[in-house]
C-alpha positions in Angstrom: 0.0 0.0 0.0 2.6 2.5 1.0 6.0 3.7 -0.2 8.4 5.9 1.6 10.6 8.4 -0.2 13.7 6.4 0.8 12.9 2.7 1.1 15.5 0.0 0.7 18.1 0.8 -2.0 19.5 -1.6 -4.5 23.0 -0.3 -3.9 25.3 -2.2 -1.5 25.4 -1.0 2.2 28.4 1.0 3.4 30.0 -2.2 4.6 29.1 -5.8 4.1 27.2 -7.1 7.2 26.0 -10.6 8.0 23.2 -9.4 10.4 20.8 -6.5 10.7 20.6 -4.8 14.1 16.9 -4.1 14.8 16.0 -1.2 17.1 12.8 0.4 18.4 12.6 3.7 16.5 10.9 5.4 19.5 13.3 4.4 22.2 16.5 3.1 20.5 16.2 -0.2 22.3 17.9 -3.1 20.6 15.2 -5.6 19.6 17.5 -8.2 18.2 19.3 -9.2 15.0 18.2 -11.0 11.8 20.4 -12.5 9.1 21.4 -10.9 5.9 20.6 -13.3 3.2 22.9 -13.4 0.1 22.1 -14.2 -3.5 22.8 -17.9 -3.0 20.3 -18.0 -0.2 17.7 -16.2 -2.3 18.2 -18.7 -5.1 17.9 -21.6 -2.8 14.6 -20.2 -1.4 13.3 -19.7 -4.9 14.0 -23.3 -5.8 12.1 -24.5 -2.7 9.2 -22.1 -3.5 9.0 -23.4 -7.0 8.7 -27.0 -5.7 6.0 -26.0 -3.2 4.1 -24.1 -5.9 3.9 -27.1 -8.2 1.7 -28.8 -5.6 -0.1 -25.7 -4.5 -1.2 -24.7 -8.0 -3.3 -27.9 -8.1 -5.2 -27.1 -5.0 -8.9 -26.1 -5.1 -10.1 -22.7 -4.0 -11.7 -24.4 -1.0 -8.2 -25.5 0.1 -6.7 -22.1 -0.5 -9.6 -20.5 1.5 -8.9 -22.7 4.5 -5.3 -21.5 4.6 -6.3 -17.8 4.3 -9.1 -18.3 6.9 -6.5 -19.6 9.3 -4.3 -16.6 8.6 -7.2 -14.2 9.3 -8.1 -16.1 12.5 -4.5 -15.9 13.7 -4.4 -12.1 13.1 -7.7 -11.6 15.0 -6.7 -13.9 17.9 -3.3 -12.2 18.3 -4.2 -8.7 17.3 -2.9 -7.1 20.5 0.4 -8.9 20.2 0.7 -8.0 16.5 -0.1 -4.3 17.2 2.6 -4.1 19.9 5.0 -5.8 17.5 4.2 -3.2 14.8 4.6 -0.4 17.3 8.0 -1.6 18.4 9.3 -2.3 14.9 7.9 0.8 13.1 7.5 3.3 16.0 3.8 3.9 15.4 1.0 4.2 18.0 -1.1 1.2 18.9 -4.1 2.9 17.4 -2.2 3.4 14.1 -1.1 -0.3 14.3 -4.7 -1.3 14.6 -5.5 0.8 11.5 -2.8 -1.3 9.7 -4.6 -4.5 10.7 -8.0 -3.3 9.4 -7.3 -3.3 5.6 -5.3 -6.5 6.1 -8.4 -8.2 7.5 -10.7 -6.6 4.9 -8.4 -7.8 2.1 -8.5 -11.4 3.5 -12.3 -11.2 3.9 -12.7 -10.0 0.3 -10.4 -12.8 -1.0 -12.3 -15.5 0.9 -15.6 -14.3 -0.5 -14.6 -13.2 -4.1 -11.3 -14.7 -5.3 -12.8 -17.8 -6.8 -15.4 -15.8 -8.8 -12.8 -13.3 -10.0 -10.5 -16.1 -11.2 -13.1 -18.3 -12.7 -12.8 -18.8 -16.5 -14.8 -16.0 -18.2 -16.8 -16.8 -21.3 -16.5 -14.1 -24.0 -17.9 -13.7 -27.5 -16.2 -15.6 -30.2 -17.2 -13.0 -32.7 -17.6 -14.2 -36.2 -16.5 -17.7 -35.2 -20.0 -18.9 -34.4 -18.8 -22.6 -34.5 -16.3 -21.8 -31.7 -16.5 -20.8 -28.0 -14.1 -18.4 -26.4 -13.0 -17.9 -22.8 -10.4 -16.2 -20.7 -8.6 -18.4 -18.1 -6.4 -17.3 -15.2 -3.5 -19.5 -14.5 -0.9 -18.9 -11.7 2.4 -17.4 -12.8 4.6 -19.4 -10.4 6.6 -17.4 -7.8 5.8 -13.8 -7.1 8.7 -11.7 -5.7 7.7 -8.9 -3.4 9.9 -6.0 -2.1 8.4 -4.2 0.8 9.0 -0.8 2.3 9.2 -0.2 6.1 6.2 1.8 7.0 3.5 -0.9 7.4 5.5 -4.0 8.4 2.5 -6.4 8.5 0.3 -5.0 5.8 3.0 -4.6 3.2 3.7 -8.4 3.5 0.1 -9.7 3.7 -1.4 -7.4 1.1 0.5 -8.8 -1.9 1.1 -12.3 -0.5 -2.6 -13.2 0.1 -3.7 -12.6 -3.5 -0.6 -14.3 -4.7 -1.4 -17.5 -3.0 -5.1 -17.3 -3.7 -4.2 -17.2 -7.4 -2.1 -20.3 -6.9 1.4 -18.8 -6.7 4.2 -19.0 -4.2 5.6 -15.8 -2.7 9.1 -14.6 -1.8 8.8 -11.4 0.3 11.9 -9.2 0.9 11.1 -7.0 3.9 12.8 -3.7 4.6 16.0 -3.7 6.6 14.4 -1.1 8.8 11.5 -3.3 9.9 13.1 -6.8 9.8 12.6 -7.6 13.5 8.9 -8.5 12.8 9.7 -10.8 9.9 10.1 -14.0 12.0 6.8 -13.4 13.7 5.0 -12.8 10.4 6.6 -15.9 8.9 5.2 -17.9 11.8 1.6 -16.8 10.8 2.1 -18.3 7.3 3.9 -21.4 8.5 1.2 -22.3 11.1 -1.6 -21.9 8.6 0.1 -23.9 5.8 1.3 -26.7 8.1 -2.1 -27.1 9.7 -3.6 -27.6 6.2 -0.9 -30.0 5.1 1.0 -27.7 2.7 4.6 -26.8 2.4 5.8 -23.9 4.5 8.1 -23.0 1.5 5.1 -21.6 -0.3 5.6 -18.2 1.4 9.0 -17.2 2.6 10.2 -13.9 4.1 13.6 -12.7 3.2 15.8 -10.3 5.2 18.8 -8.3 4.0 20.0 -5.0 2.6 19.8 -3.7 -1.0 21.8 -6.5 -2.6 19.4 -9.0 -1.3 16.5 -7.2 -2.9 18.5 -6.9 -6.1 19.2 -10.7 -6.0 15.4 -11.3 -5.7 14.7 -9.1 -8.7 17.2 -11.0 -10.9 16.6 -14.4 -9.5 14.1 -15.6 -12.1 10.9 -15.1 -10.1 7.8 -14.8 -12.4 6.7 -11.3 -11.3 8.0 -8.6 -9.0 5.7 -6.4 -6.9 7.8 -3.4 -5.7 6.8 -0.6 -3.4 9.2 2.2 -2.9 10.6 5.4 -4.4 10.7 6.4 -8.0 14.5 6.1 -8.1 14.5 2.5 -6.7 11.5 1.7 -8.9 13.6 2.6 -12.0 16.4 0.4 -10.7 14.0 -2.5 -10.2 12.7 -2.0 -13.7 16.2 -1.9 -15.2 17.2 -5.0 -13.3 14.1 -6.9 -14.5 15.0 -6.5 -18.1 17.5 -9.3 -18.4 14.9 -12.0 -17.5 12.0 -10.0 -18.9 10.3 -10.2 -15.5 7.0 -8.3 -15.4 6.7 -5.8 -12.5 4.1 -3.9 -10.6 5.5 -0.6 -9.3 3.8 1.3 -6.5 6.0 4.4 -6.2 4.4 6.6 -3.7 2.6 9.9 -4.0 2.1 13.5 -3.3 -1.6 13.4 -2.9 -3.8 16.5 -3.1 -6.8 17.2 -0.9 -9.1 19.9 -2.2 -11.4 21.6 0.4 -14.2 23.7 -1.3 -15.9 26.7 0.2 -19.0 24.7 0.8 -17.3 21.7 2.5 -18.2 20.5 5.9 -15.1 21.9 7.6 -15.1 19.6 10.6 -15.3 16.6 8.3 -12.5 18.0 6.1 -10.2 19.0 9.0 -10.4 15.6 10.7 -9.8 13.8 7.4 -6.8 16.0 6.8 -5.5 15.1 10.3 -5.9 11.4 9.4 -4.2 12.0 6.0 -1.2 13.7 7.5 -0.6 12.3 10.9 -1.4 8.6 10.6 1.8 6.6 11.1 3.5 10.0 11.5 2.6 10.8 7.9 4.6 7.8 6.6 2.0 6.5 4.1 2.0 6.8 0.4 -1.6 8.1 0.3 -0.8 10.9 2.8 -2.6 14.2 2.0 0.7 16.0 1.5 -0.9 19.0 -0.4 -4.0 20.6 1.0 -5.7 23.2 -1.2 -8.3 25.2 0.7 -10.6 27.7 -0.9 -9.9 31.3 0.3 -13.4 31.8 1.7 -12.8 29.0 4.3 -9.0 28.9 4.5 -8.6 30.8 7.8 -11.3 28.9 9.5 -9.9 25.6 8.3 -6.4 26.5 9.5 -7.6 27.7 12.9 -9.6 24.5 13.5 -6.7 22.3 12.5 -4.2 24.3 14.6 -6.4 24.0 17.7 -6.3 20.2 17.5 -2.7 19.7 16.3 -1.4 22.1 19.0 -2.8 19.8 21.7 -1.4 16.5 20.3 1.0 14.4 22.4 4.1 12.7 20.8 6.4 10.1 22.3 7.1 6.4 22.6 4.0 4.5 21.7 4.5 1.8 24.4 5.5 4.2 27.2 3.6 5.1 30.3 1.7 8.0 28.7 -0.8 7.7 25.9 0.5 9.5 22.8 -1.2 10.7 19.6 1.7 10.6 17.2 4.6 8.1 17.3 8.1 8.0 16.0 9.5 8.0 12.5 10.7 4.6 11.5 13.9 5.5 9.7 16.5 8.1 11.0 17.1 9.5 7.5 13.4 10.3 7.0 13.6 12.8 9.9 16.4 14.5 8.1 14.3 14.7 4.9 11.2 16.2 6.7 13.4 18.7 8.5 15.0 19.8 5.2 11.7 20.2 3.4 10.1 22.2 6.3 13.2 24.4 6.7 13.3 25.1 3.0 9.6 26.1 3.0 10.0 28.4 5.9 13.1 30.0 4.3 11.0 30.7 1.2 8.1 32.4 3.1 6.0 29.6 4.6 5.0 29.8 8.3 5.0 26.9 10.7 2.1 27.9 12.9 2.3 24.6 14.8 5.4 22.4 15.3 8.1 22.6 12.6 11.0 21.1 14.4 12.5 17.7 15.1 12.7 16.5 18.6 16.2 16.8 20.3 16.1 13.1 21.1 14.8 10.1 19.3 13.4 9.7 15.8 10.5 12.2 16.2 9.4 15.2 14.1 6.7 17.4 15.7 3.2 17.4 14.2 3.4 20.5 12.0 1.1 22.8 10.2 2.6 24.9 7.4 0.7 27.8 5.8 1.6 30.3 3.0 3.1 27.5 1.0 3.3 27.5 -2.8 4.7 25.3 -5.6 8.1 27.0 -5.6 8.8 25.1 -2.4 10.2 21.6 -2.4 7.7 20.5 0.2 4.9 20.9 -2.4 6.8 18.8 -5.0 8.8 16.1 -3.2 7.3 13.3 -1.1 7.5 14.5 2.5 6.5 11.2 4.3 6.3 12.9 7.6 3.7 14.5 10.0 3.3 17.8 8.1 0.1 19.5 7.0 1.0 21.8 4.2 -2.0 24.1 3.5 -2.2 26.4 0.4 -4.9 29.0 -0.2 -6.6 28.8 -3.6 -9.1 31.1 -5.3 -11.5 28.6 -6.8 -12.1 25.2 -8.3 -10.1 26.0 -11.5 -6.9 26.9 -9.6 -7.3 24.0 -7.2 -7.5 21.4 -10.0 -4.6 23.0 -11.9 -2.4 22.8 -8.8 -3.5 19.3 -7.9 -2.4 18.2 -11.3 0.9 20.1 -11.2 2.8 17.2 -9.8 5.1 14.3 -10.9 3.0 11.8 -8.9 -0.5 10.5 -9.4 -1.6 8.0 -6.7 -4.6 9.2 -4.8 -6.6 12.3 -4.1 -9.6 13.6 -2.2 -12.3 16.4 -2.6 -14.5 17.9 0.1 -17.7 19.6 -0.9 -21.4 19.4 -0.1 -22.3 19.7 -3.8 -22.5 16.2 -5.3 -22.2 17.4 -8.9 -19.2 19.6 -8.0 -17.4 16.8 -6.2 -17.9 14.5 -9.2 -16.8 17.3 -11.6 -13.6 17.9 -9.7 -12.8 14.2 -9.3 -13.1 13.6 -13.0 -10.4 16.2 -13.7 -7.8 15.1 -11.1 -5.1 13.0 -12.7 -4.6 10.1 -10.2 -5.2 6.4 -9.7 -8.1 7.2 -7.3 -10.2 10.0 -5.9 -12.3 9.9 -2.8 -15.1 12.4 -2.3 -15.7 13.6 1.3 -13.4 11.0 2.9 -9.8 10.0 3.0 -8.3 6.9 1.5 -11.4 4.8 1.8 -11.0 3.4 -1.7 -8.4 1.1 -0.1 -11.1 -0.4 2.1 -13.4 -1.0 -0.9 -11.5 -4.1 -2.0 -13.4 -4.5 -5.3 -11.5 -1.4 -6.4 -8.0 -1.6 -7.9 -5.2 0.2 -6.2 -2.3 1.9 -8.0 -1.2 5.1 -9.6 -0.2 6.9 -12.7 2.8 9.1 -13.7 5.6 8.8 -11.1 3.4 6.8 -8.8 4.0 3.7 -10.9 1.9 1.3 -12.9 0.0 -2.0 -12.4 -2.7 -2.6 -9.9 -3.2 -4.3 -6.6 -6.5 -5.3 -4.8 -9.7 -6.4 -6.3 -10.2 -8.6 -9.4 -7.5 -6.6 -11.3 -5.0 -7.3 -8.5 -5.7 -11.0 -8.4 -5.6 -11.3 -12.2 -2.3 -9.4 -12.1 -0.9 -12.5 -10.3 -1.9 -14.7 -13.2 -1.1 -15.6 -16.8 -4.3 -14.3 -18.5 -4.8 -17.0 -21.1 -7.1 -16.9 -24.1 -8.7 -20.2 -25.1 -10.8 -21.0 -28.2 -12.5 -24.4 -28.4 -15.2 -26.1 -30.5 -18.8 -25.1 -30.0 -20.0 -27.2 -33.0 -18.4 -30.3 -34.6 -17.4 -28.3 -37.6 -14.1 -29.6 -38.9 -13.8 -28.6 -42.5 -10.2 -27.4 -43.1 -9.5 -23.8 -44.0 -7.6 -24.4 -47.2 -5.3 -21.5 -48.0 -2.5 -23.3 -49.8 -2.0 -23.6 -52.6 -3.5 -20.2 -53.3 -6.7 -20.5 -55.3 -7.8 -18.3 -58.2 -9.7 -15.2 -57.1 -8.9 -15.8 -53.4 -7.8 -12.2 -52.9 -10.9 -10.8 -54.6 -13.1 -13.0 -52.4 -11.4 -11.8 -49.3 -11.7 -8.2 -50.4 -15.4 -8.6 -50.9 -15.9 -10.3 -47.6 -14.2 -7.4 -45.8 -16.5 -4.9 -47.5 -19.6 -7.0 -46.6 -18.7 -7.4 -43.0 -17.2 -4.0 -42.1 -18.6 -1.3 -44.4 -20.5 1.4 -42.7 -23.1 1.8 -45.4 -25.5 -0.4 -47.4 -23.9 0.6 -50.6 -20.5 -0.5 -49.3 -21.9 -3.9 -48.3 -23.7 -4.3 -51.6 -20.4 -3.7 -53.4 -18.9 -6.4 -51.2 -21.5 -8.9 -52.3 -20.9 -8.0 -55.9 -17.1 -8.5 -55.5 -17.8 -11.9 -53.9 -20.1 -12.9 -56.7 -17.6 -12.0 -59.4 -14.8 -13.9 -57.6 -17.0 -17.0 -57.4 -17.8 -16.8 -61.1 -14.1 -16.5 -61.9 -13.3 -19.5 -59.8 -15.9 -21.6 -61.7 -14.2 -20.8 -65.0 
């Protein structure tokens, strides 16, 4: 679902390491160490996954549902433990960790209810071939390689892995080096479900390591890559996939606009803006990073948001005090947010709340910036931090123009009480999705595809399109009637070309005159053949 501005890189780490030290972003506490898997290990795991997939592809949907049902039951039964795991690994609050579990559970519910129907062979018209029947079949590709970012440790694994296995594939999932501590616990979820139903645990394997490990996965020979991350690393993945012609799905983040019209319900808009900028400390690809508010309601919107943000508590999520905003997962991301905020302030923006990093820990204050404009980097580069950047706009026309003045195109939102106006604005925003009077709820409507355009990548996850993206979409033509006369083209018969020309006119001409000429051409050709 989500892509940070600086996820795992495909370049080697500063020095080769055999383990990754995992720490709590909020406290700095050492959580443990996990192994760095090299190319040979990735290749060995791919071979085991292929062997497991050969048996798995022959399973029925009922068998696959039983495995996914066990995974869903495990998540529900251990939700508190898993939320605490997420909070420790990623630094987010327990409430935000619970928000991470919600779409995971909804995705599994949808797949349990709808995957079989979505992947059932689809009958289609055979066109002029009335003696034939035609259908589209969905066959598993084999092994799906997944490269995850660090901001949603559980969701970023389950969201692609569940449709992969429901479609009959195996999955190799490379988790981020920044949230590798949770990998063993997530692996346990898959292992228990597969083992309980009598299937190989090699079907889904989590891989840990730095950039070279991810690069090894891309070039290993997997049958498809699902990559979530930055534009720069997405390009590297695409380049690396060329040698094996490995197809890819790229989800490369966003710089999503939120438009607040002068007739919007401001309380609704403000609270959605808070969700869109502060959830997971702003570290989500669908974050509302550009908020365009009509001049008539701008000041009221800002004042309402400032009253709330100014009272928010920030700190270690699992400490003694309840907090509203947690830590940032990666140290370098704090530096990025600080640079963007400082640049905006230097260019004339005002931080009316927050605007600074904390002196200790990986925290950046919940921040409201006003008087921003598109000359500032913060309105063009992915912030991925707890910053509400609000820009005053004159009207609908200016709001749409600014919303589309962006290299990204993932998601967007519009707030207005006027239904027709909301639909009109939504149609004109260039993005993979638009939600009217809500934030990011398209991700919960699992029948909908999820993905972006422009710099936000290509390919789709979720829904029927996401499931079918894990498949070889195969066209099949078979007999409808026992009509087996050979189509004799060789040797070429007299008047064959003239006959074909007449048939084309008869079938495809847009006028009666044209069709009549086709009949005449066919008649003349038949007469010549008889001579």
